[in-house]
C-alpha positions as CSV (number, residue, x, y, z in Angstrom):
1,M,92.2,130.3,99.6
2,A,91.0,127.7,102.2
3,L,90.2,124.3,100.8
4,S,86.6,124.3,102.0
5,S,85.9,127.7,100.5
6,A,87.6,126.7,97.2
7,L,85.5,123.6,96.9
8,S,82.2,125.3,97.8
9,A,82.8,128.3,95.5
10,G,83.5,126.4,92.3
11,N,85.0,128.2,89.3
12,R,82.0,129.0,87.0
13,S,84.3,130.5,84.3
14,V,85.0,126.9,83.2
15,T,82.0,125.6,81.2
16,L,80.5,122.2,81.4
17,R,81.4,121.7,77.8
18,E,85.0,122.2,78.6
19,V,84.9,119.8,81.5
20,T,83.1,117.2,79.4
21,L,85.5,117.4,76.4
22,F,88.7,117.5,78.6
23,F,87.8,114.4,80.6
24,L,86.5,112.5,77.6
25,R,89.8,113.1,75.9
26,L,91.7,112.2,79.0
27,G,89.7,109.0,79.6
28,T,90.4,108.0,75.9
29,T,94.1,108.7,75.9
30,A,95.4,108.4,79.5
31,F,97.5,105.2,79.5
32,G,100.0,104.2,82.2
33,G,98.0,103.9,85.4
34,P,97.0,106.4,88.2
35,A,100.4,108.1,88.5
36,A,100.4,108.9,84.7
37,H,96.7,110.1,84.9
38,I,97.5,112.5,87.8
39,A,100.5,113.9,85.9
40,M,98.4,114.5,82.8
41,M,95.7,116.3,84.9
42,E,98.3,118.5,86.5
43,E,99.8,119.4,83.2
44,N,96.5,120.4,81.7
45,V,94.4,121.7,84.6
46,V,97.2,123.8,86.2
47,R,99.7,124.6,83.5
48,R,97.8,124.6,80.2
49,Y,94.3,125.6,81.1
50,Q,95.0,127.3,84.4
51,W,91.7,126.2,86.0
52,M,93.4,126.2,89.4
53,T,96.7,126.9,91.1
54,R,99.2,124.2,91.9
55,E,98.5,124.6,95.6
56,E,94.8,124.0,95.0
57,F,95.6,120.9,92.9
58,L,97.9,119.5,95.6
59,D,95.1,120.0,98.2
60,L,92.7,118.0,96.1
61,L,95.4,115.3,95.5
62,G,95.9,115.1,99.2
63,I,92.2,114.4,99.8
64,V,92.0,111.5,97.3
65,N,95.0,109.8,99.0
66,L,93.1,109.8,102.3
67,I,89.8,108.2,101.2
68,P,89.0,104.8,99.7
69,G,88.6,104.4,96.0
70,P,90.6,104.9,92.8
71,N,92.8,108.0,93.2
72,S,92.9,109.3,89.7
73,T,89.1,108.9,89.2
74,E,88.4,110.7,92.5
75,L,90.8,113.4,91.4
76,A,88.8,113.9,88.2
77,I,85.6,114.1,90.2
78,Q,87.2,116.6,92.6
79,I,88.5,118.8,89.7
80,G,85.1,118.7,88.0
81,Y,83.4,119.9,91.2
82,R,86.1,122.5,91.9
83,V,85.8,124.2,88.5
84,A,82.1,123.6,87.6
85,G,80.2,122.8,90.8
86,W,77.9,119.8,91.2
87,P,77.2,119.2,87.5
88,G,81.0,119.2,87.0
89,L,81.4,116.6,89.8
90,V,79.1,114.2,87.9
91,L,80.4,114.9,84.4
92,G,84.1,114.9,85.4
93,G,83.8,111.4,86.8
94,I,81.6,109.9,84.2
95,C,83.5,111.3,81.2
96,F,86.8,110.0,82.6
97,I,85.3,106.5,83.3
98,L,83.1,106.0,80.3
99,P,85.7,105.6,77.4
100,A,87.6,103.0,79.3
101,A,84.5,101.1,80.4
102,L,83.2,100.9,76.9
103,L,86.5,99.8,75.5
104,T,86.9,97.2,78.3
105,G,83.4,96.0,77.6
106,M,84.3,95.4,73.9
107,L,87.4,93.6,74.9
108,A,85.4,91.4,77.3
109,W,83.1,90.5,74.5
110,A,86.0,89.5,72.3
111,Y,87.6,87.6,75.2
112,V,84.5,85.6,75.8
113,H,84.1,84.7,72.1
114,Y,87.8,84.3,71.1
115,G,89.9,84.2,74.2
116,R,90.2,80.4,74.2
117,L,91.6,80.2,70.7
118,P,95.3,79.2,70.7
119,Q,96.5,82.5,69.2
120,A,94.6,84.6,71.8
121,A,95.7,82.3,74.6
122,G,99.3,82.9,73.7
123,A,98.9,86.6,73.7
124,F,97.2,86.6,77.0
125,Q,99.9,84.4,78.5
126,G,102.5,87.0,77.5
127,I,100.4,89.9,78.8
128,K,99.9,88.2,82.2
129,A,103.7,87.9,82.6
130,V,104.1,91.6,82.0
131,V,101.2,92.4,84.4
132,I,103.1,90.6,87.2
133,A,106.1,92.9,86.6
134,V,103.8,96.0,86.5
135,V,102.3,95.1,89.9
136,G,105.8,94.4,91.2
137,Q,107.0,97.9,90.2
138,A,103.9,99.4,91.9
139,I,104.8,97.5,95.1
140,W,108.4,98.7,95.0
141,N,107.4,102.3,94.5
142,L,104.6,102.3,97.1
143,S,106.8,100.6,99.7
144,R,109.0,103.7,99.9
145,T,106.0,105.7,100.9
146,A,104.0,103.2,102.9
147,V,106.9,101.9,105.1
148,K,108.4,104.9,106.9
149,N,109.7,103.3,110.1
150,W,110.3,99.9,111.8
151,T,106.8,100.0,113.4
152,Q,105.1,100.2,110.1
153,A,107.4,97.5,108.7
154,A,106.5,95.2,111.6
155,V,102.8,95.8,111.0
156,G,103.3,95.1,107.3
157,L,105.0,91.8,108.0
158,G,102.1,90.8,110.3
159,A,99.7,91.7,107.5
160,I,101.7,89.6,105.0
161,L,101.4,86.6,107.4
162,A,97.7,87.2,107.8
163,A,97.0,87.5,104.1
164,A,99.1,84.4,103.4
165,L,97.0,82.5,106.0
166,G,93.8,83.5,104.2
167,V,92.5,86.2,106.7
168,N,89.7,88.3,105.3
169,V,91.0,91.2,103.3
170,L,89.0,93.8,105.2
171,L,90.3,92.4,108.5
172,V,93.9,92.7,107.3
173,L,93.5,96.4,106.2
174,F,91.6,97.6,109.2
175,G,93.5,95.4,111.6
176,A,96.7,97.0,110.5
177,G,95.3,100.4,110.9
178,I,94.1,99.7,114.5
179,V,97.4,98.2,115.5
180,L,99.3,101.3,114.4
181,V,96.8,103.5,116.3
182,V,97.4,101.5,119.4
183,T,101.2,101.3,119.1
184,D,101.4,105.0,118.4
185,R,100.1,105.7,121.9
186,M,102.5,103.2,123.5
187,S,105.9,103.9,125.0
188,P,108.8,102.6,122.8
189,A,109.5,99.9,125.4
190,N,106.0,98.4,125.0
191,R,105.7,98.6,121.3
192,A,107.7,95.4,120.5
193,S,105.5,93.2,122.7
194,G,102.3,94.8,121.5
195,L,103.3,94.2,117.9
196,A,104.1,90.6,118.6
197,V,100.7,90.0,120.2
198,A,99.0,91.7,117.3
199,T,100.8,89.7,114.8
200,G,99.8,86.5,116.5
201,L,96.2,87.5,116.5
202,T,96.1,88.2,112.7
203,A,95.6,84.5,111.9
204,T,92.2,84.3,113.6
205,G,90.1,86.0,110.9
206,A,87.5,84.0,109.1
207,G,86.8,84.0,105.3
208,A,83.6,84.9,103.6
209,G,80.9,82.3,103.0
210,A,79.7,81.2,99.6
211,S,77.3,83.4,97.7
212,A,75.0,82.7,94.7
213,L,76.0,84.4,91.5
214,G,73.4,87.1,90.4
215,L,73.3,90.7,89.5
216,W,72.4,91.9,93.0
217,P,75.3,90.0,94.8
218,L,77.6,91.2,91.9
219,F,76.6,94.8,92.5
220,L,77.0,94.6,96.3
221,F,80.4,93.0,95.9
222,F,81.8,95.7,93.7
223,L,80.1,98.4,95.8
224,K,81.9,97.0,98.8
225,V,85.2,97.0,97.0
226,G,84.8,100.6,95.8
227,A,83.8,101.7,99.3
228,V,86.7,100.2,101.3
229,L,89.6,99.9,98.9
230,F,92.5,102.1,100.1
231,G,95.8,102.6,98.2
232,S,96.7,101.9,94.6
233,G,94.3,100.3,92.1
234,Y,96.6,97.3,92.2
235,V,95.3,96.5,95.7
236,L,92.2,95.6,93.7
237,L,93.8,92.3,92.9
238,A,93.7,91.2,96.6
239,F,90.0,92.0,97.0
240,L,89.0,90.4,93.7
241,R,90.9,87.2,94.3
242,A,89.8,86.8,97.9
243,D,86.1,86.6,97.1
244,L,85.6,86.0,93.4
245,V,88.3,83.2,93.1
246,V,88.9,81.8,96.6
247,H,85.6,82.0,98.5
248,W,82.9,82.0,95.8
249,H,84.7,80.3,92.9
250,W,83.0,82.5,90.4
251,L,86.4,83.0,88.5
252,T,89.7,81.2,88.0
253,D,93.1,82.8,88.7
254,A,93.7,82.8,84.9
255,Q,90.5,84.8,84.3
256,L,91.4,87.3,87.0
257,L,94.8,87.8,85.5
258,D,93.3,88.3,82.1
259,A,91.0,90.9,83.5
260,I,93.8,92.8,85.2
261,A,95.8,92.6,81.9
262,V,92.9,94.2,80.0
263,G,92.6,96.9,82.7
264,Q,96.3,97.7,82.0
265,M,95.9,97.7,78.2
266,T,93.1,100.2,78.2
267,P,93.3,103.9,79.0
268,G,91.6,105.5,82.1
269,P,91.0,103.9,85.5
270,V,92.3,100.4,86.3
271,F,89.1,99.9,88.2
272,T,87.3,99.3,84.8
273,T,88.6,95.8,85.4
274,A,85.2,95.4,87.1
275,T,83.5,96.0,83.7
276,F,85.5,93.1,82.2
277,L,84.7,90.8,85.1
278,G,81.1,91.8,85.2
279,Y,80.7,90.9,81.5
280,I,82.3,87.5,82.0
281,L,79.9,86.8,85.0
282,G,76.8,88.4,83.7
283,R,77.3,89.7,80.1
284,V,76.1,93.3,79.5
285,P,73.9,93.6,82.6
286,G,76.7,92.2,84.7
287,A,79.2,94.7,83.2
288,A,76.8,97.6,83.9
289,V,76.1,96.8,87.5
290,A,79.8,95.9,88.3
291,T,81.0,99.2,86.8
292,F,78.2,101.2,88.5
293,G,78.9,99.5,91.9
294,I,82.6,100.0,92.0
295,F,82.6,103.7,91.0
296,L,79.5,104.9,92.9
297,P,81.3,105.2,96.3
298,S,83.9,107.6,94.8
299,F,81.2,110.1,93.8
300,L,79.6,109.8,97.2
301,F,82.8,110.2,99.1
302,I,83.9,113.3,97.2
303,A,80.5,114.9,97.7
304,V,80.2,114.1,101.4
305,I,83.7,113.5,103.0
306,G,85.9,115.7,100.9
307,P,85.6,118.9,103.0
308,V,86.1,116.9,106.2
309,V,89.4,115.2,105.2
310,P,91.7,118.1,106.1
311,W,90.7,117.7,109.7
312,L,91.4,113.9,109.5
313,R,94.9,114.7,108.2
314,R,95.6,116.9,111.2
315,S,94.2,114.4,113.7
316,R,96.8,112.4,115.7
317,A,94.4,109.4,115.9
318,T,93.6,109.1,112.2
319,R,97.1,109.6,110.8
320,P,98.6,106.4,112.1
321,F,95.4,104.5,111.2
322,L,95.8,105.6,107.6
323,D,99.5,104.7,107.7
324,G,98.5,101.2,108.9
325,V,95.9,100.8,106.2
326,N,98.6,101.6,103.6
327,A,101.0,99.1,105.1
328,G,98.3,96.4,105.1
329,A,97.4,97.2,101.4
330,L,101.1,96.8,100.5
331,A,101.2,93.4,102.2
332,L,98.1,92.2,100.4
333,M,99.6,93.2,97.1
334,L,102.8,91.3,97.9
335,V,100.9,88.1,98.8
336,V,98.5,88.2,95.8
337,T,101.3,88.9,93.4
338,W,103.2,85.9,94.6
339,Q,100.1,83.7,94.3
340,L,99.2,84.9,90.8
341,G,102.8,84.8,89.7
342,R,102.9,81.1,90.2
343,A,100.0,80.8,87.8
344,A,101.4,83.3,85.2
345,L,105.1,82.4,85.1
346,V,104.9,78.9,83.7
347,N,107.9,78.6,81.4
348,A,111.1,80.3,80.4
349,T,109.4,82.7,78.1
350,T,106.9,84.1,80.6
351,L,109.6,84.3,83.3
352,G,112.0,86.1,81.0
353,L,109.2,88.5,80.0
354,A,108.4,89.3,83.6
355,V,112.1,89.9,84.6
356,A,112.8,92.0,81.5
357,S,109.6,94.1,82.0
358,L,110.4,94.7,85.6
359,F,113.9,95.9,84.7
360,L,112.6,98.3,82.0
361,L,109.9,99.6,84.4
362,L,112.3,100.3,87.3
363,R,115.3,101.4,85.3
364,F,113.8,103.3,82.4
365,R,110.2,104.0,83.4
366,V,108.9,102.6,80.2
367,N,105.1,103.1,79.8
368,S,103.4,99.8,80.9
369,A,101.0,100.0,77.9
370,W,103.9,99.4,75.5
371,L,105.3,96.6,77.5
372,I,101.9,94.9,77.6
373,L,101.6,95.2,73.8
374,A,105.1,93.7,73.5
375,G,104.1,90.9,75.9
376,A,101.1,90.0,73.7
377,V,103.3,89.9,70.6
378,V,105.9,87.7,72.3
379,G,103.3,85.4,73.8
380,A,101.5,84.9,70.5
381,I,104.8,84.2,68.7
382,A,105.9,81.8,71.4
383,R,102.6,80.0,71.3
């Protein structure tokens, strides 16, 4: 069955109640990040419930990898639409997001009230060390997909330089995509000089200006992030730090790391980090507008762009652009991880936690949720 007809038809044999209960359960129990979420969806939707074939599932997975936003959340939205039409699109996404958002909001309340006590501070210090290792593992895994040849590697190095020099995050991502589109049309003899010029130009980007803190600016910021963020949820680190910490000074590096740590501790989408940050910046209204803003584009993209993406995949012009965006996203992750690592790895305990966690993640594929729990215990004891 063609993808477009499969999406438009919808499988009405699956009830909205089934969609609601499945994604509520998944959103409550799906620890381990986007890769784990996608594996759980495939196990249930394809093998257990047989809502669709494996080929149809892979088609939907291909779409979410080609559009901005959190991959596992967009896959939940796609599946809901595929099996239950427009109501399924809305319920699939909301039910996957809601449990994590509520739990993250409760943790944000506890953090604001108790996070500065010595015991809690020690636990968060241990958690932050493990988070650095988790992001390091994501960078390693993504690099094997994002960097396929020497041209993409060169673009990635240029993006690392640009990010390290403070160039705007969006300029790094889209600049990397445009460079790969241009070099893809060059002869091999001209590519090296073209890449050298492009790398030199990356340092000319300007940062964002200061902005007043309020619900409307908060909503617009997270709406922008949800609308343009390609790649893994861990790339979220780069966007958040660039504006909330560096340009606007709404947060500190320590608060940002704590937010990412909570996003790792909770089930469901890593993007519910926005709920935590929104609560810190604006309490309950801030948490609500931040969560709504960062996830709204995913619903709109799936509803509008989804059927068009197979054409984008076949286009010679857009394929290298998306490859460049992925290389730029990886570069941003590397630079931000280095910057945050300097704040998180402050003694022998945190350094040992990070090294041990990275080894366990890469060698034995230990669930990151267990490592974060262990990091909290070790940090509290060491404190």
